[in-house]
C-alpha positions in Angstrom: 189.9 -90.2 120.2 189.5 -86.6 119.1 191.0 -87.5 115.6 188.4 -90.3 115.3 185.6 -87.8 116.1 186.9 -85.3 113.5 187.2 -88.0 110.9 183.6 -89.2 111.5 182.3 -85.7 110.9 184.2 -85.2 107.7 185.0 -81.9 106.2 183.1 -78.8 105.1 183.3 -77.8 101.4 182.4 -74.3 100.2 182.7 -73.1 96.7 182.3 -69.4 95.9 182.5 -67.5 92.7 182.2 -63.8 91.8 178.4 -64.4 91.5 178.2 -65.8 95.0 178.2 -69.2 96.8 177.7 -72.2 94.5 178.2 -75.0 97.0 178.2 -75.5 100.8 178.2 -78.9 102.4 179.4 -80.3 105.7 180.2 -83.9 106.7 181.8 -84.6 103.4 183.9 -87.8 103.4 186.3 -86.8 100.6 186.7 -84.0 98.1 188.8 -84.6 95.0 190.2 -81.4 93.4 192.3 -80.9 90.3 195.0 -78.4 90.9 197.7 -77.0 88.6 200.1 -79.4 90.3 197.9 -82.5 90.0 194.9 -84.2 91.6 194.4 -84.1 95.4 192.0 -86.1 97.6 191.2 -84.2 100.8 189.7 -85.8 103.9 189.4 -84.8 107.5 192.7 -84.2 109.1 194.5 -83.4 105.8 197.5 -81.1 106.1 196.7 -77.4 105.3 197.1 -76.6 101.6 196.8 -73.6 99.2 196.7 -74.5 95.6 195.8 -73.0 92.2 192.8 -74.9 90.7 192.8 -76.3 87.1 189.8 -76.1 84.8 188.5 -79.5 85.6 185.9 -81.6 87.5 185.7 -81.5 91.2 184.2 -84.5 93.0 182.6 -84.4 96.5 181.6 -87.7 98.2 179.1 -87.7 101.1 176.9 -90.5 102.4 178.2 -92.8 99.7 176.9 -90.4 97.1 179.2 -88.6 94.6 178.5 -85.1 93.3 180.4 -83.7 90.3 181.1 -80.0 89.8 182.6 -78.1 86.9 185.2 -75.8 88.4 186.9 -73.3 86.1 190.1 -72.2 87.8 190.6 -70.3 91.0 192.2 -71.2 94.3 191.6 -73.9 96.9 192.5 -73.5 100.6 192.2 -76.2 103.2 192.7 -75.9 106.9 190.8 -77.0 110.1 188.7 -79.4 108.0 187.3 -76.6 105.8 187.9 -76.7 102.1 187.2 -73.3 100.5 187.4 -73.0 96.7 187.3 -69.5 95.3 186.6 -70.2 91.6 186.4 -68.1 88.5 183.1 -70.0 87.9 181.6 -73.3 89.1 178.5 -75.3 88.5 177.1 -78.5 89.9 176.3 -81.1 87.2 172.6 -80.7 87.8 172.8 -77.0 86.9 174.7 -77.2 83.7 172.8 -76.3 80.5 174.3 -78.7 78.0 172.9 -76.9 75.0 174.5 -73.7 76.2 177.8 -75.4 76.9 177.8 -77.0 73.4 177.1 -73.6 71.9 180.0 -72.1 73.9 182.3 -74.9 72.7 181.4 -74.2 69.1 182.0 -70.5 69.5 185.3 -71.1 71.2 186.4 -73.5 68.4 185.5 -70.8 65.7 187.4 -68.2 67.8 190.4 -70.4 68.1 190.5 -71.2 64.4 190.3 -67.5 63.5 193.0 -66.6 66.0 195.3 -69.3 64.5 194.7 -68.0 61.0 195.7 -64.4 62.0 198.4 -65.7 64.3 197.2 -63.8 67.4 198.7 -65.6 70.4 196.6 -63.7 73.0 193.4 -64.5 71.2 194.5 -68.2 70.8 195.2 -68.3 74.6 191.8 -66.8 75.4 190.0 -69.1 73.0 191.7 -72.2 74.4 190.6 -71.3 77.9 187.0 -70.7 76.7 187.2 -74.1 74.9 188.5 -75.9 78.1 185.7 -74.4 80.2 183.0 -75.5 77.7 184.5 -79.0 77.4 184.7 -79.3 81.2 181.0 -78.3 81.6 180.0 -80.8 79.0 182.1 -83.5 80.6 180.6 -82.9 84.1 177.1 -82.8 82.7 177.7 -86.1 80.8 178.6 -87.8 84.1 175.3 -86.8 85.5 173.4 -88.3 82.5 175.6 -91.4 82.5 177.0 -90.8 79.0 
């Protein structure tokens, strides 16, 4: 009976970044996170986990509504029906400035091309991360707009 009560209340999802709290929602039915080890769906009663986050979309479902978030790395910890994501950066789809993300993508591509020309591995790695972040933001924003 206690497990049924817990399941009916769902989980709490909190996402924090160095700039502060980005997301805080309780009674979430499921959160789908993308970790370095693969994709995980987390519901009430899930075993405790600690995982490194990938630069990818995070999906939160509550009251039959899905919310997409662009999460750019970090760590996810789940225990006692609380999912805490400490991310390098994160944005809800509604808050993504697509023009800014497109500009960031273009800058990252130029930076990557230059780093490849001069064969600077560190610069290539940094540019690839910047490019992945920009593409992730554009992808999550496109979900919101139905593209």
